Structure formats: C-alpha cells, structure tokens
TORFI-786625 format. One record per residue (C-alpha): residue in three letters; x negated, y negated, z. Coordinates in steps of 0.05 Angstrom, whole numbers, plus 5000, padded with zeros to 4 digits. Example, Ala and Ser with C-alpha at 12.3 -4.5 7.8 and 13.67 -1.06 7.14 Angstrom:
ALA475450905156SER472750215143
***
This chain:
UNK718132693762UNK710532673763UNK707133013705UNK701033433721UNK694533083703UNK690233363648UNK683633643673UNK677533443633UNK670133553639UNK663633433602UNK660634083575UNK655334343528UNK659034783477UNK655635323437UNK659335583375UNK656636183335UNK659036583276UNK656237093226UNK653636843159UNK656437263101UNK661337633146UNK666337753089UNK660838053045UNK658638523101UNK665838743113UNK666938843039UNK660939303032UNK661639723096UNK667039533145UNK665540073196UNK658039913200UNK659539173204UNK664339263262UNK659339693299UNK653639183290UNK658138603308UNK660238953373UNK652939083392UNK650638373374UNK656438063411UNK653938413473UNK646938123460UNK649837423456UNK653937513520UNK647737773557UNK643637163538UNK649336683553UNK650036973623UNK642536953634UNK642436213617UNK648136043664UNK653335993610UNK660336293602UNK663536613541UNK670136243529UNK672736623469UNK670337123416UNK675437193359UNK673037603300UNK665837433282UNK666136783322UNK663736653393UNK664836033437UNK661035903502UNK660235333551UNK654335103592UNK653434573646UNK646734373614UNK644934243542UNK637834483557UNK640735153579UNK645035193517UNK639135053469UNK634435533506UNK639936063502UNK640935943427UNK633436003414UNK633036643455UNK639036933417UNK636036793349UNK629237083368UNK632637713396UNK637137813336UNK631337703287UNK627638273320UNK633738723319UNK635238563247UNK628138763228UNK630039473247UNK635939483199UNK636139553123UNK636438863091UNK643738943067UNK646139113137UNK642538553174UNK647238083210UNK645037353221UNK648636843263UNK649336093255UNK649635683319UNK652134973332UNK651534603398UNK655133973421UNK655633583485UNK662633303492UNK668933193532UNK673533803535UNK680433943563UNK680834513613UNK686834973616UNK685435583659UNK679535953626UNK680835603559UNK677734963532UNK680434493479UNK678933823447UNK673933473401UNK668133733441UNK669934433416UNK671534203345UNK664933853334UNK660934463357UNK664834903309UNK663934413251UNK656434323258UNK655535073266UNK657835113193UNK652034653174UNK646835123203UNK643035633162UNK643436373177UNK639036493237UNK638935743250UNK641335243303UNK644334553293UNK645534023347UNK650233433349UNK647132753364UNK649832763435UNK646533443448UNK639933223416UNK639632603460UNK639433063521UNK633833523498UNK629633093451UNK623233133494UNK624833703541UNK623634343501UNK617834643463UNK621534613396UNK621934113339UNK627933783308UNK629733563238UNK634632993225UNK640033233176UNK643732573172UNK650732373190UNK656332833169UNK663832713163UNK667233323193UNK674433543193UNK679133233244UNK673632783274UNK674532033262UNK667131823263UNK661232143227UNK657132623270UNK649532583275UNK646533273262UNK639633553278UNK636634233260UNK632534593314UNK625634813290UNK623435423331UNK617435583287UNK611335153306UNK608635263235UNK614934983203UNK613334443152UNK619534043171UNK619633453217UNK616833533288UNK620333293351UNK621232553352UNK620932473276UNK625131893252UNK630932013204UNK627331653148UNK620832033157UNK624632683162UNK628332513098UNK621732403061UNK619033053089UNK625233423066UNK624933122996UNK617633342989UNK619534043011UNK625434072961UNK620833842905UNK615634362923UNK620834922925UNK623834672860UNK617034692826UNK615835392853UNK622535632826UNK620935322759UNK614135672756UNK617236332774UNK622736232722UNK617636092667UNK612036562683UNK614737082732UNK617137772716UNK624237922740UNK625238552781UNK631338732739UNK631838652664UNK638938892652UNK641438422598UNK645938072584UNK646237652648UNK652437262663UNK651336542680UNK653936272746UNK655735632710UNK663335682702UNK666135452636UNK672034962638UNK678635322646UNK684135142598UNK690634922629UNK696135452626UNK702135362581UNK706635242642UNK706234772701UNK700134982742UNK698934832816UNK693934942872UNK696234882944UNK690334632985UNK689934883057UNK694334453101UNK689834093151UNK690934263224UNK691933593260UNK693733903326UNK689333763386UNK688334503394UNK683534813342UNK686735493359UNK692835253319UNK689135373254UNK693036023246UNK699435623242UNK697235123189UNK693835683149UNK700036113155UNK704535553128UNK699735453070UNK699936193053UNK707536203058UNK708135613010UNK703535962960UNK707636602967UNK714136232955UNK711535862893UNK708436502866UNK715436802860UNK717236292805UNK715836542735UNK715835822708UNK709835642751UNK702435832749UNK700035852821UNK692735932844UNK691536472896UNK689936382969UNK682836652963UNK680936092915UNK684335502949UNK681735683018UNK674635582993UNK676234833001UNK678434913073UNK675234393119UNK671634053061UNK672733343034UNK674733452961UNK677533052905UNK683733312871UNK680533182803UNK674933662821UNK679934182845UNK683534112778UNK677134232740UNK674734812784UNK681235192783UNK684234992717UNK690734682743UNK694334032731UNK697733932798UNK695133962869UNK699133972934UNK695733732997UNK698033573067UNK697533693141UNK700934033200UNK701333793272UNK704634283320UNK705734063392UNK710434353443UNK717134483408UNK716033993350UNK712334023285UNK710233453238UNK708633643166UNK706233183111UNK705733383038UNK704233032973UNK704233282902UNK699032982855UNK697933022780UNK690433142787UNK689132982713UNK691532262722UNK691332162798UNK698732002798UNK702632162861UNK709032502839UNK712232612907UNK710532532980UNK714332663044UNK713432703120UNK717633163162UNK718233073237UNK722633643262UNK723934123318UNK720134773311UNK726335153291UNK726834733227UNK720034963201UNK723335453153UNK727934913125UNK721934463115UNK718335003075UNK724535083031UNK725034323021UNK717734273000UNK718534842951UNK724934532923UNK721633852916UNK715834152877UNK720634532831UNK724633902819UNK718533452808UNK715633932757UNK722334052724UNK721834812731UNK727935212714UNK729335792761UNK732336442737UNK738436692774UNK734237232808UNK729036722830UNK734436282859UNK736536862903UNK729537092922UNK726436402933UNK731136182988UNK731736853024UNK729836723096UNK724737173129UNK726937013200UNK730636463236UNK726936603301UNK721136113309UNK717836543363UNK718137163318UNK715136743262UNK709536503308UNK707937223329UNK707837423255UNK703036863237UNK698437043295UNK698637773275UNK696937613202UNK691137183225UNK688337763267UNK689638283212UNK685537873161UNK679337933205UNK679138693193UNK675738903257UNK678339473300UNK680039033360UNK683438513317UNK687439043281UNK689939313348UNK691738603368UNK695238483301UNK699439113311UNK701738873379UNK703638193352UNK707438483293UNK711038953341UNK712738363386UNK715437983326UNK720038573310UNK722338603382UNK724437873376UNK727537983307UNK728638713286UNK730838463217UNK724238103201UNK722038463138UNK715138153131UNK713338363201UNK714539093179UNK709838973120UNK704638693168UNK705339273216UNK704739763158UNK698239423136UNK695039583203UNK695940323188UNK693140293117UNK687239903145UNK685640433196UNK685740943140UNK680840533098UNK676140443157UNK676541163182UNK679540973250UNK685641413245UNK685542103279UNK690242343223UNK689742003155UNK696042353130UNK700142123190UNK697641403185UNK699341373111UNK706141663123UNK707441163179UNK705240593133UNK709940853079UNK715840893126UNK714840193152UNK714039913081UNK720540253059UNK724039953119UNK721539263099UNK724239363028UNK730939603055UNK731438943093UNK728838503037UNK727438782968UNK724438122944UNK717638222978UNK712038302928UNK707138472984UNK711439053005UNK711539352935UNK704039212927UNK702639592991UNK707340152971UNK703340222906UNK696740252943UNK699440782991UNK701941192932UNK695141152898UNK691641392961UNK696541972962UNK694942092888UNK702041942866UNK699941542805UNK706541432770UNK709841192834UNK703840742846UNK704540432777UNK712040322784UNK711239982851UNK705439552826UNK709339322765UNK715339132808UNK710738732853UNK708638312793UNK715838202772UNK717137932842UNK710737512844UNK708537322773UNK702736902802UNK700537412854UNK693137512840UNK692238092888UNK698138492863UNK695338422792UNK688438662816UNK691339252855UNK695339472794UNK689039422752UNK685639922800UNK691640392795UNK691840352719UNK684340492713UNK685041122756UNK691341322718UNK687941362650UNK690540682625UNK684240232628UNK686539772570UNK692539572612UNK688039542673UNK683439052636UNK689338582621UNK691438602694UNK684538442724UNK683337882675UNK690037572695UNK688137652769UNK681537302757UNK684936722723UNK689936662780UNK684036662828UNK678036342794UNK674036402858UNK675437142860UNK673337672911UNK667238082892UNK671238722881UNK674838392822UNK668338412783UNK667539152797UNK674639292773UNK673238882710UNK666839272697UNK670339942706UNK676039722659UNK670939562604UNK667040192618UNK673040652614UNK675140372546UNK668040452520UNK666039712519UNK659339842551UNK656039172536UNK661938802568UNK661739292626UNK654339172635UNK655538412636UNK660738482691UNK656638962734UNK650438522724UNK654437912746UNK656838292807UNK649638512822UNK647037792815UNK652337522862UNK651638092913UNK644638392905UNK645038742973UNK651339142956UNK650439842927UNK656939892887UNK654839442828UNK648939902817UNK653540502808UNK656840132750UNK649939962723UNK647740692725UNK654040892687UNK653440362632UNK645940402624UNK646241162612UNK651741052560UNK647440532526UNK641541012523UNK637340642575UNK636241212624UNK629740912650UNK633440292673UNK639040722699UNK634241092745UNK631540432771UNK638740232789UNK639840922821UNK633640832863UNK636440172888UNK642840522910UNK638841022950UNK634440472980UNK640540113005UNK644340743027UNK639741343037UNK645841763054UNK649141642987UNK651442272952UNK655942432893UNK660142872938UNK661642282984UNK662641822924UNK667642312892UNK671842312955UNK673741572945UNK675441632871UNK682841722856UNK683041932782UNK689442232757UNK685642672708UNK680343092741UNK676443112675UNK675242352682UNK672042442750UNK667843032726UNK665242632667UNK663442042712UNK659642482761UNK655842812703UNK653542132678UNK651441912747UNK647242562754UNK644142402686UNK642241722715UNK638542032774UNK643842102829UNK645542742865
***
C-alpha cells in the first residue's frame, strides 16, 4: 500500500492577535465583540488586497498566508496604520490594538489548512511584538531588508516554545522619526541604541517620580511588588501547563484541557493545596524555573510535563518536583492508545497522592476516580467546546454549544458536557445575546440539574447553580450551592470567589471577605474582578481604608476600566473626601458617558433592598446620577 505524500510549500505566514483582549472582554464583552468583528473585516480586506489568504481566525487571533514576504509586510504596515486611525475615533479604554508576527517558512498543506513550524514561529514572534507593532523572523527579514521604506530593529535571538533552535527577531519601524535603529543597523549597534533609549526613558520616569504631580492622589497605594507567600500547612502544588508537542499547533486545546482536568482532579482533595488554572497558565509557553514558580505562587511542589497526540495514540510525560530543593520525586512517560487517556490521568493523580503521602477521605476516594466519560471522541468534543467557550465571543459560544451537544450525542451520560452546555446559556445572559433572559436562565438551570443527577461530585455544576440562583435573586439557594461547591473542590479558586460575591450581596460581607481572600491565595495571579470583590467586602463591613487600598490597586492595574472608580467613589465619600470622590466620578463618565445609576442598579443583586438604596445614595453624593 502506497501512503499519500505530504504536500509542503514555502509561505509567508502572518499571525495577529489583540493585545489585552482579556481586559477588554472583562470590561465590556459586548462592545469588544462588536469591535473585534469590525476589525477582523478590516484585516481580511487588507489581506485580500495584498494577495494573501485568511487561513483561520479563532477568537481574537488571525492567521494568513502570502506567496511573498514583501506583500505580507506591506499588508501588516497597512493594517496597523488603518487600525491606528480607527482607534483614534474610539475612547481610550475601548481601543483595540493588534500585534503581528511574520515568518517565512515551510508549511504542511491539508486542504485549506496549514500546519508546521512555519506557523508556530509566526505565532511565537507575534507574542514578542508590542501592541500596534510588527515583528519579523530572521528568514522573513532576509527577504525584505532593503526592499521597503521602513526600518528594522534587531531584537536578538529568542528561544520559543516547540522550536529547537533560537529564532532571530526584528521589529519593523514604520515611523521615520523613530529613534530606534534604521534599516541595515547591525545587531550590536541596535543594542547600543536600545540601551541608550532605555536609559533615557528610565531617567524620565525617575524625574517624573521625584518631581511630577500624580493625576490621582488616592492613598494608600498598593505596591505591585508581591510579598513572599508562606507555604500552606498542607502539601501544596502547581500544575504547569502541559506542553503541546504535537506537530499541529491546533492541538493546544487538548494539552490545555488535560492540564485543566488534572488541576480539577487534584482540587477535589482536601489534603492538598492546589493553585488555580488562571495563575499557572500565566507561565504557558514561557521558559521558567520551578524554583521561581514556587516563590511566585507559594507552593512546594510543581508538576510539569508534555502531551503529544497523533492519530489514535497519545504520549504523556509528567514529573513531580520538590521546587524548594530541586529534587525529582517521581517521573513517568505514558505511551498509550487514545482510549487510555482517562486511565493515564487517574494514574498521574494517584502517583501524586502517593508521592506526597496524602490521605484521601472515603468521599474523596469515590469522587476522585469517578469517570466523566469512556468515549474518547466525546471527550475530544468536550475539550474543543470548553476551549471555544473560554473565548467568550458570540461566534465561539455558538460553536461551543454545538460541540457540547455533539459530545452528549456521543455519550448522553457525560455530566461535564451538560455543565459546559449550560454555561453557554448563562454566558448569553451575561452578554445580552438571549432573546429571553428568563428562558435562557431556566435552560441553564435544567441542564445543570441534569449534570448533577448524573454526577453529584462536580464542583463546577454547583458553582454554576449558585450563580444562576443569584441572578434569579434566590440568595439562600445560591449560598447553599456555593458552599457545596467548595466542599467538592476545597482548592477551587473560582468557586470561592463566586461564593464571596453571593455572600456580599446576601448581607454577609465578613464571610465574603474570608472567601475572596482564600480565592486570591489559591490564585495569586488573580483575575481583576477578584480585587473588586475584595474591595466591596471591606467596604460593606465598614473597613474603608482597606477598601480604598483594594480599589486603588484595581485602578492602578486597570486604569482604563470604570468599575474600580465606582468603588473609589463609595469609599472616598465614606472617608469624607468628597472632592476626590467627584474626581473619580468624572473619570467614570469620561470612560462611559452613558453611565447611569439606573443602569448600575440593574446589575446589583442585593438581598436587602435597603443596601442597594444606601449604595445609590452614596454614589449620588459622590457626583453620579
């Protein structure tokens, strides 16, 4: 039998994504989706005009191919100029800037899809570009060095994920007045130029810090320098993202999904302290030392490994390290058929439990080894659906729903697929896509209850049930569901944070404060909304200085978001600083001219109406209407 030959070709690959996409989605998902849709059309128009072809556009990413590197670079420059003009017409917080990376490399052709290192390198160097900027690999630079009216700056050689050799990287300089290196500048000269620029900027920052007047003077400010985290009184572990060693970069969803499932399994064990996904995934694709991870996250043990999925087989490597000493406690390689992936996950979990000498309760023994599905295709559909759902765009939510539904067709008893499907309905409620909010919430509730009927060990199901109950203003049911979620997942950062929100709205802010502080310890690199919940917890118990510190920290990290300023208005009024409160209120209106207390009240879910009335009165006193 003659195997079909693999078709290859040399292509210029352009990879683009949105800088700060998660922040934009966190502040205003609907506006972000609308802008992304419009800007994606702009990119596609320029790509077509420069004789290119859009290969794929998942989420905020876009991949295109060109026959010529010159065409690709000219297209990238045109895109950035066009988007800069369009962004000038938007408020600063809503501006959307893209990063672009271009590589010339060999790619594998399969129908309309492209694969291989040529794609991977473009995607990796895109991550090295600044917002609104363009980076080239050395192979792409060699083709355009003296052919375009732009300059280039040598950024050195970079080791990038899944690529054996370091990659030469250059930054495209589209501004003739740029002080950086012009075309043809040698790496050494460019390095000297860059050092001079860094020194000049550093001096300017120092002068501003000493003699300048800050726009905001809301003290106390919270330092971004994180203090060392004490190790918990139980074995503590961080599961680093499993590296995708497959030839296909599109298999990232599989390695990411396995990482998340391992974290979920370990989080069920009360004798372990497990760092949340949001924190460990900040290390994804980066060369890190386990000792640094230990210091950053305050854990003793680190699990790292890789996944290679090809055809019907999967190879998984994993090693458990005592990061405080560098000692390898356990390591294993699994080379199995795809159907055995669930057994491998159980074996890794069991080996960690054994190595760390953790005693399981009888309930944990039952919950930990409960199988989600034995159907590998259903599991694959679920992982794909979860990957789409996490992008939180309308088109990806629709795709996620189809994939979850397909998973349930393959295995009607797959409880987590019901949880995933329910999440698509709660998401459309949050983003205002549903034609009937009540019907969507009811559908989400029905699906979640079905998941629990199939498997009552799912913390995510109870967490979602609590969130639905809160939206329906069923506060006691929301608290009960949230508390049960924590029993099922003692290390679940998000279920702790969601319960904190519910407790704050239910008139129990002291308990809410304990919950959000635990969530922040479980996820030291926490999402921005954790800070807001922390601030509201302090505010509601009358600790206004602590609340001010939390809201100020949130403002400093996300100055273009309006919600920290609402907390600042509340606390500054309570502290008798109404002048400062009105400055903060003016910033809210600058960022969102349509802001109104009526609209704000609609998204508050207080159990006691008097609490909402008091909050609105204080905001009016601070200058809001």
